[in-house]
PDB file with one MODEL, atoms N, CA, C and O in Angstrom:
MODEL        1
ATOM      1  N   MET A   1     -63.464  44.706 -22.213  1.00  0.00           N
ATOM      2  CA  MET A   1     -62.474  44.038 -21.392  1.00  0.00           C
ATOM      3  C   MET A   1     -61.195  44.869 -21.304  1.00  0.00           C
ATOM      4  O   MET A   1     -60.614  45.018 -20.229  1.00  0.00           O
ATOM      5  N   ARG A   2     -60.776  45.394 -22.417  1.00  0.00           N
ATOM      6  CA  ARG A   2     -59.552  46.183 -22.463  1.00  0.00           C
ATOM      7  C   ARG A   2     -59.698  47.449 -21.602  1.00  0.00           C
ATOM      8  O   ARG A   2     -58.768  47.834 -20.894  1.00  0.00           O
ATOM      9  N   ASN A   3     -60.871  48.088 -21.672  1.00  0.00           N
ATOM     10  CA  ASN A   3     -61.114  49.280 -20.864  1.00  0.00           C
ATOM     11  C   ASN A   3     -61.096  48.959 -19.368  1.00  0.00           C
ATOM     12  O   ASN A   3     -60.602  49.747 -18.561  1.00  0.00           O
ATOM     13  N   THR A   4     -61.633  47.809 -19.014  1.00  0.00           N
ATOM     14  CA  THR A   4     -61.648  47.396 -17.617  1.00  0.00           C
ATOM     15  C   THR A   4     -60.230  47.223 -17.092  1.00  0.00           C
ATOM     16  O   THR A   4     -59.921  47.648 -15.979  1.00  0.00           O
ATOM     17  N   LEU A   5     -59.367  46.599 -17.892  1.00  0.00           N
ATOM     18  CA  LEU A   5     -57.979  46.422 -17.484  1.00  0.00           C
ATOM     19  C   LEU A   5     -57.265  47.757 -17.354  1.00  0.00           C
ATOM     20  O   LEU A   5     -56.475  47.948 -16.429  1.00  0.00           O
ATOM     21  N   MET A   6     -57.530  48.676 -18.261  1.00  0.00           N
ATOM     22  CA  MET A   6     -56.897  49.990 -18.203  1.00  0.00           C
ATOM     23  C   MET A   6     -57.351  50.764 -16.968  1.00  0.00           C
ATOM     24  O   MET A   6     -56.549  51.447 -16.330  1.00  0.00           O
ATOM     25  N   ILE A   7     -58.621  50.659 -16.636  1.00  0.00           N
ATOM     26  CA  ILE A   7     -59.148  51.333 -15.447  1.00  0.00           C
ATOM     27  C   ILE A   7     -58.530  50.733 -14.188  1.00  0.00           C
ATOM     28  O   ILE A   7     -58.123  51.463 -13.284  1.00  0.00           O
ATOM     29  N   ALA A   8     -58.460  49.404 -14.131  1.00  0.00           N
ATOM     30  CA  ALA A   8     -57.864  48.740 -12.964  1.00  0.00           C
ATOM     31  C   ALA A   8     -56.398  49.129 -12.810  1.00  0.00           C
ATOM     32  O   ALA A   8     -55.948  49.397 -11.696  1.00  0.00           O
ATOM     33  N   PHE A   9     -55.658  49.165 -13.894  1.00  0.00           N
ATOM     34  CA  PHE A   9     -54.256  49.557 -13.853  1.00  0.00           C
ATOM     35  C   PHE A   9     -54.113  51.000 -13.376  1.00  0.00           C
ATOM     36  O   PHE A   9     -53.225  51.305 -12.580  1.00  0.00           O
ATOM     37  N   SER A  10     -54.978  51.883 -13.855  1.00  0.00           N
ATOM     38  CA  SER A  10     -54.937  53.293 -13.448  1.00  0.00           C
ATOM     39  C   SER A  10     -55.198  53.447 -11.956  1.00  0.00           C
ATOM     40  O   SER A  10     -54.527  54.230 -11.284  1.00  0.00           O
ATOM     41  N   ILE A  11     -56.163  52.709 -11.440  1.00  0.00           N
ATOM     42  CA  ILE A  11     -56.480  52.777 -10.015  1.00  0.00           C
ATOM     43  C   ILE A  11     -55.312  52.282  -9.179  1.00  0.00           C
ATOM     44  O   ILE A  11     -54.972  52.898  -8.169  1.00  0.00           O
ATOM     45  N   LEU A  12     -54.691  51.174  -9.586  1.00  0.00           N
ATOM     46  CA  LEU A  12     -53.535  50.660  -8.855  1.00  0.00           C
ATOM     47  C   LEU A  12     -52.373  51.638  -8.890  1.00  0.00           C
ATOM     48  O   LEU A  12     -51.688  51.825  -7.884  1.00  0.00           O
ATOM     49  N   THR A  13     -52.149  52.257 -10.025  1.00  0.00           N
ATOM     50  CA  THR A  13     -51.072  53.232 -10.154  1.00  0.00           C
ATOM     51  C   THR A  13     -51.327  54.434  -9.259  1.00  0.00           C
ATOM     52  O   THR A  13     -50.417  54.897  -8.571  1.00  0.00           O
ATOM     53  N   LEU A  14     -52.538  54.937  -9.260  1.00  0.00           N
ATOM     54  CA  LEU A  14     -52.869  56.095  -8.428  1.00  0.00           C
ATOM     55  C   LEU A  14     -52.781  55.777  -6.949  1.00  0.00           C
ATOM     56  O   LEU A  14     -52.350  56.619  -6.161  1.00  0.00           O
ATOM     57  N   SER A  15     -53.185  54.573  -6.557  1.00  0.00           N
ATOM     58  CA  SER A  15     -53.125  54.218  -5.143  1.00  0.00           C
ATOM     59  C   SER A  15     -51.681  54.098  -4.682  1.00  0.00           C
ATOM     60  O   SER A  15     -51.372  54.442  -3.541  1.00  0.00           O
ATOM     61  N   ALA A  16     -50.795  53.621  -5.537  1.00  0.00           N
ATOM     62  CA  ALA A  16     -49.383  53.538  -5.175  1.00  0.00           C
ATOM     63  C   ALA A  16     -48.771  54.925  -5.079  1.00  0.00           C
ATOM     64  O   ALA A  16     -47.907  55.161  -4.235  1.00  0.00           O
ATOM     65  N   CYS A  17     -49.202  55.838  -5.924  1.00  0.00           N
ATOM     66  CA  CYS A  17     -48.666  57.195  -5.908  1.00  0.00           C
ATOM     67  C   CYS A  17     -49.119  57.973  -4.681  1.00  0.00           C
ATOM     68  O   CYS A  17     -48.436  58.905  -4.257  1.00  0.00           O
ATOM     69  N   SER A  18     -50.254  57.607  -4.107  1.00  0.00           N
ATOM     70  CA  SER A  18     -50.771  58.353  -2.972  1.00  0.00           C
ATOM     71  C   SER A  18     -50.255  57.818  -1.641  1.00  0.00           C
ATOM     72  O   SER A  18     -50.689  58.281  -0.586  1.00  0.00           O
ATOM     73  N   SER A  19     -49.355  56.871  -1.668  1.00  0.00           N
ATOM     74  CA  SER A  19     -48.781  56.326  -0.445  1.00  0.00           C
ATOM     75  C   SER A  19     -47.627  57.197   0.018  1.00  0.00           C
ATOM     76  O   SER A  19     -46.850  57.715  -0.784  1.00  0.00           O
ATOM     77  N   SER A  20     -47.535  57.345   1.335  1.00  0.00           N
ATOM     78  CA  SER A  20     -46.444  58.160   1.850  1.00  0.00           C
ATOM     79  C   SER A  20     -46.185  57.838   3.311  1.00  0.00           C
ATOM     80  O   SER A  20     -46.961  57.146   3.971  1.00  0.00           O
ATOM     81  N   ALA A  21     -45.068  58.363   3.792  1.00  0.00           N
ATOM     82  CA  ALA A  21     -44.716  58.273   5.199  1.00  0.00           C
ATOM     83  C   ALA A  21     -44.409  59.689   5.672  1.00  0.00           C
ATOM     84  O   ALA A  21     -43.818  60.484   4.941  1.00  0.00           O
ATOM     85  N   THR A  22     -44.814  59.995   6.897  1.00  0.00           N
ATOM     86  CA  THR A  22     -44.619  61.326   7.458  1.00  0.00           C
ATOM     87  C   THR A  22     -44.006  61.209   8.843  1.00  0.00           C
ATOM     88  O   THR A  22     -44.467  60.422   9.669  1.00  0.00           O
ATOM     89  N   LEU A  23     -42.966  61.995   9.093  1.00  0.00           N
ATOM     90  CA  LEU A  23     -42.399  62.043  10.439  1.00  0.00           C
ATOM     91  C   LEU A  23     -43.404  62.717  11.350  1.00  0.00           C
ATOM     92  O   LEU A  23     -43.794  63.859  11.107  1.00  0.00           O
ATOM     93  N   VAL A  24     -43.827  62.023  12.398  1.00  0.00           N
ATOM     94  CA  VAL A  24     -44.793  62.562  13.342  1.00  0.00           C
ATOM     95  C   VAL A  24     -44.064  63.240  14.494  1.00  0.00           C
ATOM     96  O   VAL A  24     -44.427  64.336  14.922  1.00  0.00           O
ATOM     97  N   ARG A  25     -43.031  62.569  14.985  1.00  0.00           N
ATOM     98  CA  ARG A  25     -42.256  63.097  16.104  1.00  0.00           C
ATOM     99  C   ARG A  25     -40.836  62.586  15.976  1.00  0.00           C
ATOM    100  O   ARG A  25     -40.623  61.418  15.651  1.00  0.00           O
ATOM    101  N   THR A  26     -39.858  63.452  16.229  1.00  0.00           N
ATOM    102  CA  THR A  26     -38.461  63.021  16.258  1.00  0.00           C
ATOM    103  C   THR A  26     -37.736  63.708  17.407  1.00  0.00           C
ATOM    104  O   THR A  26     -38.097  64.803  17.838  1.00  0.00           O
ATOM    105  N   ASP A  27     -36.719  63.036  17.878  1.00  0.00           N
ATOM    106  CA  ASP A  27     -35.789  63.621  18.835  1.00  0.00           C
ATOM    107  C   ASP A  27     -34.415  63.024  18.534  1.00  0.00           C
ATOM    108  O   ASP A  27     -34.255  62.331  17.529  1.00  0.00           O
ATOM    109  N   ALA A  28     -33.450  63.273  19.363  1.00  0.00           N
ATOM    110  CA  ALA A  28     -32.091  62.799  19.101  1.00  0.00           C
ATOM    111  C   ALA A  28     -31.993  61.275  19.119  1.00  0.00           C
ATOM    112  O   ALA A  28     -31.077  60.709  18.523  1.00  0.00           O
ATOM    113  N   ARG A  29     -32.922  60.610  19.792  1.00  0.00           N
ATOM    114  CA  ARG A  29     -32.864  59.146  19.918  1.00  0.00           C
ATOM    115  C   ARG A  29     -33.694  58.396  18.901  1.00  0.00           C
ATOM    116  O   ARG A  29     -33.503  57.190  18.745  1.00  0.00           O
ATOM    117  N   GLY A  30     -34.614  59.056  18.194  1.00  0.00           N
ATOM    118  CA  GLY A  30     -35.480  58.368  17.241  1.00  0.00           C
ATOM    119  C   GLY A  30     -36.754  59.121  16.999  1.00  0.00           C
ATOM    120  O   GLY A  30     -36.743  60.348  16.898  1.00  0.00           O
ATOM    121  N   GLY A  31     -37.885  58.390  16.901  1.00  0.00           N
ATOM    122  CA  GLY A  31     -39.148  59.060  16.685  1.00  0.00           C
ATOM    123  C   GLY A  31     -40.246  58.127  16.218  1.00  0.00           C
ATOM    124  O   GLY A  31     -40.176  56.912  16.404  1.00  0.00           O
ATOM    125  N   HIS A  32     -41.276  58.726  15.598  1.00  0.00           N
ATOM    126  CA  HIS A  32     -42.429  58.000  15.063  1.00  0.00           C
ATOM    127  C   HIS A  32     -42.670  58.448  13.626  1.00  0.00           C
ATOM    128  O   HIS A  32     -42.532  59.625  13.295  1.00  0.00           O
ATOM    129  N   VAL A  33     -43.034  57.488  12.782  1.00  0.00           N
ATOM    130  CA  VAL A  33     -43.389  57.754  11.391  1.00  0.00           C
ATOM    131  C   VAL A  33     -44.792  57.215  11.161  1.00  0.00           C
ATOM    132  O   VAL A  33     -45.100  56.093  11.565  1.00  0.00           O
ATOM    133  N   ALA A  34     -45.645  58.004  10.518  1.00  0.00           N
ATOM    134  CA  ALA A  34     -47.004  57.565  10.169  1.00  0.00           C
ATOM    135  C   ALA A  34     -47.013  57.101   8.717  1.00  0.00           C
ATOM    136  O   ALA A  34     -46.460  57.771   7.844  1.00  0.00           O
ATOM    137  N   LEU A  35     -47.645  55.949   8.457  1.00  0.00           N
ATOM    138  CA  LEU A  35     -47.777  55.409   7.103  1.00  0.00           C
ATOM    139  C   LEU A  35     -49.174  55.707   6.577  1.00  0.00           C
ATOM    140  O   LEU A  35     -50.158  55.605   7.309  1.00  0.00           O
ATOM    141  N   GLN A  36     -49.252  56.079   5.292  1.00  0.00           N
ATOM    142  CA  GLN A  36     -50.544  56.297   4.645  1.00  0.00           C
ATOM    143  C   GLN A  36     -50.532  55.624   3.280  1.00  0.00           C
ATOM    144  O   GLN A  36     -49.537  55.684   2.557  1.00  0.00           O
ATOM    145  N   GLY A  37     -51.627  54.992   2.937  1.00  0.00           N
ATOM    146  CA  GLY A  37     -51.757  54.384   1.617  1.00  0.00           C
ATOM    147  C   GLY A  37     -51.210  52.966   1.574  1.00  0.00           C
ATOM    148  O   GLY A  37     -51.165  52.268   2.587  1.00  0.00           O
ATOM    149  N   ALA A  38     -50.797  52.556   0.388  1.00  0.00           N
ATOM    150  CA  ALA A  38     -50.300  51.196   0.168  1.00  0.00           C
ATOM    151  C   ALA A  38     -49.050  50.954   1.010  1.00  0.00           C
ATOM    152  O   ALA A  38     -48.185  51.824   1.117  1.00  0.00           O
ATOM    153  N   TYR A  39     -48.962  49.773   1.602  1.00  0.00           N
ATOM    154  CA  TYR A  39     -47.918  49.470   2.578  1.00  0.00           C
ATOM    155  C   TYR A  39     -46.499  49.551   2.003  1.00  0.00           C
ATOM    156  O   TYR A  39     -45.642  50.226   2.572  1.00  0.00           O
ATOM    157  N   VAL A  40     -46.249  48.873   0.890  1.00  0.00           N
ATOM    158  CA  VAL A  40     -44.879  48.775   0.370  1.00  0.00           C
ATOM    159  C   VAL A  40     -44.293  50.142   0.010  1.00  0.00           C
ATOM    160  O   VAL A  40     -43.186  50.445   0.454  1.00  0.00           O
ATOM    161  N   PRO A  41     -44.980  50.983  -0.774  1.00  0.00           N
ATOM    162  CA  PRO A  41     -44.391  52.294  -1.061  1.00  0.00           C
ATOM    163  C   PRO A  41     -44.279  53.183   0.182  1.00  0.00           C
ATOM    164  O   PRO A  41     -43.315  53.936   0.317  1.00  0.00           O
ATOM    165  N   ALA A  42     -45.254  53.101   1.084  1.00  0.00           N
ATOM    166  CA  ALA A  42     -45.198  53.910   2.302  1.00  0.00           C
ATOM    167  C   ALA A  42     -44.040  53.461   3.192  1.00  0.00           C
ATOM    168  O   ALA A  42     -43.352  54.293   3.783  1.00  0.00           O
ATOM    169  N   MET A  43     -43.825  52.151   3.288  1.00  0.00           N
ATOM    170  CA  MET A  43     -42.720  51.636   4.096  1.00  0.00           C
ATOM    171  C   MET A  43     -41.379  52.024   3.480  1.00  0.00           C
ATOM    172  O   MET A  43     -40.422  52.290   4.206  1.00  0.00           O
ATOM    173  N   SER A  44     -41.299  52.058   2.179  1.00  0.00           N
ATOM    174  CA  SER A  44     -40.080  52.504   1.501  1.00  0.00           C
ATOM    175  C   SER A  44     -39.775  53.952   1.855  1.00  0.00           C
ATOM    176  O   SER A  44     -38.628  54.295   2.143  1.00  0.00           O
ATOM    177  N   ASP A  45     -40.799  54.804   1.834  1.00  0.00           N
ATOM    178  CA  ASP A  45     -40.629  56.204   2.237  1.00  0.00           C
ATOM    179  C   ASP A  45     -40.200  56.297   3.702  1.00  0.00           C
ATOM    180  O   ASP A  45     -39.332  57.095   4.053  1.00  0.00           O
ATOM    181  N   ALA A  46     -40.814  55.477   4.549  1.00  0.00           N
ATOM    182  CA  ALA A  46     -40.491  55.493   5.973  1.00  0.00           C
ATOM    183  C   ALA A  46     -39.038  55.106   6.205  1.00  0.00           C
ATOM    184  O   ALA A  46     -38.346  55.731   7.008  1.00  0.00           O
ATOM    185  N   ARG A  47     -38.575  54.075   5.505  1.00  0.00           N
ATOM    186  CA  ARG A  47     -37.172  53.666   5.646  1.00  0.00           C
ATOM    187  C   ARG A  47     -36.227  54.803   5.287  1.00  0.00           C
ATOM    188  O   ARG A  47     -35.236  55.039   5.978  1.00  0.00           O
ATOM    189  N   MET A  48     -36.537  55.507   4.200  1.00  0.00           N
ATOM    190  CA  MET A  48     -35.684  56.627   3.799  1.00  0.00           C
ATOM    191  C   MET A  48     -35.671  57.711   4.872  1.00  0.00           C
ATOM    192  O   MET A  48     -34.612  58.262   5.171  1.00  0.00           O
ATOM    193  N   LEU A  49     -36.823  58.025   5.455  1.00  0.00           N
ATOM    194  CA  LEU A  49     -36.886  59.030   6.516  1.00  0.00           C
ATOM    195  C   LEU A  49     -36.088  58.605   7.747  1.00  0.00           C
ATOM    196  O   LEU A  49     -35.375  59.413   8.343  1.00  0.00           O
ATOM    197  N   MET A  50     -36.213  57.327   8.123  1.00  0.00           N
ATOM    198  CA  MET A  50     -35.510  56.839   9.307  1.00  0.00           C
ATOM    199  C   MET A  50     -34.004  56.790   9.081  1.00  0.00           C
ATOM    200  O   MET A  50     -33.230  57.153   9.967  1.00  0.00           O
ATOM    201  N   VAL A  51     -33.584  56.344   7.902  1.00  0.00           N
ATOM    202  CA  VAL A  51     -32.154  56.301   7.576  1.00  0.00           C
ATOM    203  C   VAL A  51     -31.572  57.708   7.597  1.00  0.00           C
ATOM    204  O   VAL A  51     -30.489  57.928   8.137  1.00  0.00           O
ATOM    205  N   GLU A  52     -32.284  58.649   7.015  1.00  0.00           N
ATOM    206  CA  GLU A  52     -31.819  60.034   6.985  1.00  0.00           C
ATOM    207  C   GLU A  52     -31.702  60.608   8.403  1.00  0.00           C
ATOM    208  O   GLU A  52     -30.701  61.238   8.744  1.00  0.00           O
ATOM    209  N   HIS A  53     -32.726  60.384   9.217  1.00  0.00           N
ATOM    210  CA  HIS A  53     -32.720  60.926  10.579  1.00  0.00           C
ATOM    211  C   HIS A  53     -31.625  60.291  11.436  1.00  0.00           C
ATOM    212  O   HIS A  53     -30.952  60.980  12.203  1.00  0.00           O
ATOM    213  N   CYS A  54     -31.452  58.982  11.303  1.00  0.00           N
ATOM    214  CA  CYS A  54     -30.505  58.249  12.152  1.00  0.00           C
ATOM    215  C   CYS A  54     -29.129  58.091  11.511  1.00  0.00           C
ATOM    216  O   CYS A  54     -28.258  57.436  12.085  1.00  0.00           O
ATOM    217  N   GLN A  55     -28.924  58.659  10.372  1.00  0.00           N
ATOM    218  CA  GLN A  55     -27.667  58.528   9.643  1.00  0.00           C
ATOM    219  C   GLN A  55     -27.342  57.071   9.349  1.00  0.00           C
ATOM    220  O   GLN A  55     -26.188  56.651   9.427  1.00  0.00           O
ATOM    221  N   GLY A  56     -28.367  56.312   9.012  1.00  0.00           N
ATOM    222  CA  GLY A  56     -28.185  54.965   8.502  1.00  0.00           C
ATOM    223  C   GLY A  56     -28.560  53.802   9.390  1.00  0.00           C
ATOM    224  O   GLY A  56     -28.968  52.764   8.868  1.00  0.00           O
ATOM    225  N   ARG A  57     -28.447  53.911  10.698  1.00  0.00           N
ATOM    226  CA  ARG A  57     -28.683  52.746  11.551  1.00  0.00           C
ATOM    227  C   ARG A  57     -29.831  53.006  12.513  1.00  0.00           C
ATOM    228  O   ARG A  57     -29.867  54.028  13.198  1.00  0.00           O
ATOM    229  N   PHE A  58     -30.765  52.068  12.553  1.00  0.00           N
ATOM    230  CA  PHE A  58     -31.922  52.227  13.438  1.00  0.00           C
ATOM    231  C   PHE A  58     -32.570  50.883  13.706  1.00  0.00           C
ATOM    232  O   PHE A  58     -32.317  49.909  12.997  1.00  0.00           O
ATOM    233  N   THR A  59     -33.407  50.832  14.730  1.00  0.00           N
ATOM    234  CA  THR A  59     -34.298  49.708  14.958  1.00  0.00           C
ATOM    235  C   THR A  59     -35.720  50.257  14.862  1.00  0.00           C
ATOM    236  O   THR A  59     -35.966  51.425  15.162  1.00  0.00           O
ATOM    237  N   ALA A  60     -36.638  49.413  14.447  1.00  0.00           N
ATOM    238  CA  ALA A  60     -38.009  49.881  14.236  1.00  0.00           C
ATOM    239  C   ALA A  60     -39.016  48.845  14.705  1.00  0.00           C
ATOM    240  O   ALA A  60     -38.795  47.640  14.582  1.00  0.00           O
ATOM    241  N   ILE A  61     -40.123  49.334  15.245  1.00  0.00           N
ATOM    242  CA  ILE A  61     -41.242  48.485  15.649  1.00  0.00           C
ATOM    243  C   ILE A  61     -42.499  49.049  15.012  1.00  0.00           C
ATOM    244  O   ILE A  61     -42.802  50.234  15.159  1.00  0.00           O
ATOM    245  N   GLU A  62     -43.235  48.193  14.301  1.00  0.00           N
ATOM    246  CA  GLU A  62     -44.468  48.631  13.648  1.00  0.00           C
ATOM    247  C   GLU A  62     -45.646  48.528  14.610  1.00  0.00           C
ATOM    248  O   GLU A  62     -45.804  47.540  15.327  1.00  0.00           O
ATOM    249  N   HIS A  63     -46.461  49.566  14.605  1.00  0.00           N
ATOM    250  CA  HIS A  63     -47.717  49.607  15.363  1.00  0.00           C
ATOM    251  C   HIS A  63     -48.812  49.971  14.360  1.00  0.00           C
ATOM    252  O   HIS A  63     -49.090  51.153  14.160  1.00  0.00           O
ATOM    253  N   ALA A  64     -49.420  49.002  13.743  1.00  0.00           N
ATOM    254  CA  ALA A  64     -50.473  49.228  12.738  1.00  0.00           C
ATOM    255  C   ALA A  64     -49.970  50.168  11.650  1.00  0.00           C
ATOM    256  O   ALA A  64     -49.154  49.763  10.822  1.00  0.00           O
ATOM    257  N   ASP A  65     -50.443  51.422  11.633  1.00  0.00           N
ATOM    258  CA  ASP A  65     -50.048  52.352  10.583  1.00  0.00           C
ATOM    259  C   ASP A  65     -48.994  53.358  11.056  1.00  0.00           C
ATOM    260  O   ASP A  65     -48.814  54.408  10.439  1.00  0.00           O
ATOM    261  N   GLN A  66     -48.304  53.035  12.147  1.00  0.00           N
ATOM    262  CA  GLN A  66     -47.207  53.868  12.645  1.00  0.00           C
ATOM    263  C   GLN A  66     -45.990  53.016  12.917  1.00  0.00           C
ATOM    264  O   GLN A  66     -46.101  51.826  13.214  1.00  0.00           O
ATOM    265  N   ILE A  67     -44.830  53.631  12.813  1.00  0.00           N
ATOM    266  CA  ILE A  67     -43.578  52.949  13.116  1.00  0.00           C
ATOM    267  C   ILE A  67     -42.839  53.762  14.157  1.00  0.00           C
ATOM    268  O   ILE A  67     -42.615  54.961  13.990  1.00  0.00           O
ATOM    269  N   GLU A  68     -42.469  53.102  15.219  1.00  0.00           N
ATOM    270  CA  GLU A  68     -41.635  53.718  16.250  1.00  0.00           C
ATOM    271  C   GLU A  68     -40.202  53.288  15.955  1.00  0.00           C
ATOM    272  O   GLU A  68     -39.936  52.099  15.778  1.00  0.00           O
ATOM    273  N   PHE A  69     -39.289  54.235  15.902  1.00  0.00           N
ATOM    274  CA  PHE A  69     -37.902  53.865  15.603  1.00  0.00           C
ATOM    275  C   PHE A  69     -36.938  54.508  16.581  1.00  0.00           C
ATOM    276  O   PHE A  69     -37.210  55.557  17.166  1.00  0.00           O
ATOM    277  N   GLN A  70     -35.800  53.841  16.740  1.00  0.00           N
ATOM    278  CA  GLN A  70     -34.754  54.333  17.618  1.00  0.00           C
ATOM    279  C   GLN A  70     -33.440  54.247  16.859  1.00  0.00           C
ATOM    280  O   GLN A  70     -33.135  53.230  16.238  1.00  0.00           O
ATOM    281  N   CYS A  71     -32.670  55.319  16.916  1.00  0.00           N
ATOM    282  CA  CYS A  71     -31.381  55.352  16.248  1.00  0.00           C
ATOM    283  C   CYS A  71     -30.391  54.477  17.006  1.00  0.00           C
ATOM    284  O   CYS A  71     -30.359  54.477  18.237  1.00  0.00           O
ATOM    285  N   ALA A  72     -29.577  53.727  16.249  1.00  0.00           N
ATOM    286  CA  ALA A  72     -28.558  52.881  16.858  1.00  0.00           C
ATOM    287  C   ALA A  72     -27.417  53.761  17.346  1.00  0.00           C
ATOM    288  O   ALA A  72     -26.955  54.644  16.623  1.00  0.00           O
ATOM    289  N   SER A  73     -26.965  53.524  18.565  1.00  0.00           N
ATOM    290  CA  SER A  73     -25.920  54.369  19.131  1.00  0.00           C
ATOM    291  C   SER A  73     -24.631  53.617  19.407  1.00  0.00           C
ATOM    292  O   SER A  73     -23.648  54.219  19.839  1.00  0.00           O
ATOM    293  N   ASP A  74     -24.615  52.309  19.165  1.00  0.00           N
ATOM    294  CA  ASP A  74     -23.410  51.537  19.429  1.00  0.00           C
ATOM    295  C   ASP A  74     -22.899  50.894  18.144  1.00  0.00           C
ATOM    296  O   ASP A  74     -23.341  51.249  17.052  1.00  0.00           O
ATOM    297  N   ALA A  75     -21.999  49.978  18.268  1.00  0.00           N
ATOM    298  CA  ALA A  75     -21.373  49.362  17.099  1.00  0.00           C
ATOM    299  C   ALA A  75     -22.250  48.306  16.442  1.00  0.00           C
ATOM    300  O   ALA A  75     -21.892  47.786  15.385  1.00  0.00           O
ATOM    301  N   VAL A  76     -23.378  47.979  17.036  1.00  0.00           N
ATOM    302  CA  VAL A  76     -24.281  47.007  16.425  1.00  0.00           C
ATOM    303  C   VAL A  76     -24.860  47.639  15.166  1.00  0.00           C
ATOM    304  O   VAL A  76     -25.387  48.750  15.211  1.00  0.00           O
ATOM    305  N   THR A  77     -24.765  46.940  14.053  1.00  0.00           N
ATOM    306  CA  THR A  77     -25.142  47.531  12.774  1.00  0.00           C
ATOM    307  C   THR A  77     -26.489  47.042  12.306  1.00  0.00           C
ATOM    308  O   THR A  77     -27.083  46.124  12.872  1.00  0.00           O
ATOM    309  N   GLY A  78     -26.947  47.680  11.260  1.00  0.00           N
ATOM    310  CA  GLY A  78     -28.087  47.186  10.528  1.00  0.00           C
ATOM    311  C   GLY A  78     -29.401  47.775  10.957  1.00  0.00           C
ATOM    312  O   GLY A  78     -29.506  48.535  11.920  1.00  0.00           O
ATOM    313  N   ARG A  79     -30.386  47.392  10.206  1.00  0.00           N
ATOM    314  CA  ARG A  79     -31.753  47.806  10.463  1.00  0.00           C
ATOM    315  C   ARG A  79     -32.507  46.571  10.905  1.00  0.00           C
ATOM    316  O   ARG A  79     -32.556  45.576  10.182  1.00  0.00           O
ATOM    317  N   GLN A  80     -33.077  46.628  12.055  1.00  0.00           N
ATOM    318  CA  GLN A  80     -33.810  45.493  12.575  1.00  0.00           C
ATOM    319  C   GLN A  80     -35.272  45.852  12.662  1.00  0.00           C
ATOM    320  O   GLN A  80     -35.617  46.953  13.090  1.00  0.00           O
ATOM    321  N   TYR A  81     -36.134  44.947  12.265  1.00  0.00           N
ATOM    322  CA  TYR A  81     -37.566  45.193  12.252  1.00  0.00           C
ATOM    323  C   TYR A  81     -38.271  44.211  13.155  1.00  0.00           C
ATOM    324  O   TYR A  81     -37.946  43.024  13.173  1.00  0.00           O
ATOM    325  N   ALA A  82     -39.218  44.699  13.890  1.00  0.00           N
ATOM    326  CA  ALA A  82     -40.068  43.843  14.707  1.00  0.00           C
ATOM    327  C   ALA A  82     -41.499  44.294  14.525  1.00  0.00           C
ATOM    328  O   ALA A  82     -41.770  45.491  14.428  1.00  0.00           O
ATOM    329  N   THR A  83     -42.413  43.351  14.477  1.00  0.00           N
ATOM    330  CA  THR A  83     -43.825  43.677  14.319  1.00  0.00           C
ATOM    331  C   THR A  83     -44.562  43.266  15.575  1.00  0.00           C
ATOM    332  O   THR A  83     -44.391  42.159  16.084  1.00  0.00           O
ATOM    333  N   ARG A  84     -45.368  44.160  16.055  1.00  0.00           N
ATOM    334  CA  ARG A  84     -46.197  43.836  17.232  1.00  0.00           C
ATOM    335  C   ARG A  84     -47.559  43.434  16.800  1.00  0.00           C
ATOM    336  O   ARG A  84     -48.405  43.123  17.637  1.00  0.00           O
TER     337      ARG A  84
ENDMDL
END
């Protein structure tokens, strides 16, 4: 039983470590990010990429395993998320 729990924990740890987000396309207005692996860690990576590219403010729309984002250009603040 103990070995089974250790194996399950190892698999969960490895799957979280293999999650990532990759910039697929960017321009001055925004871009696309591809998600791979577990959703939560990959989305965390994606947020960091989008914040860095847009200098903090963006809107994002999820398309399955990709996120389309646009940098905010006016005084409207924050990160807004929409799921299709």
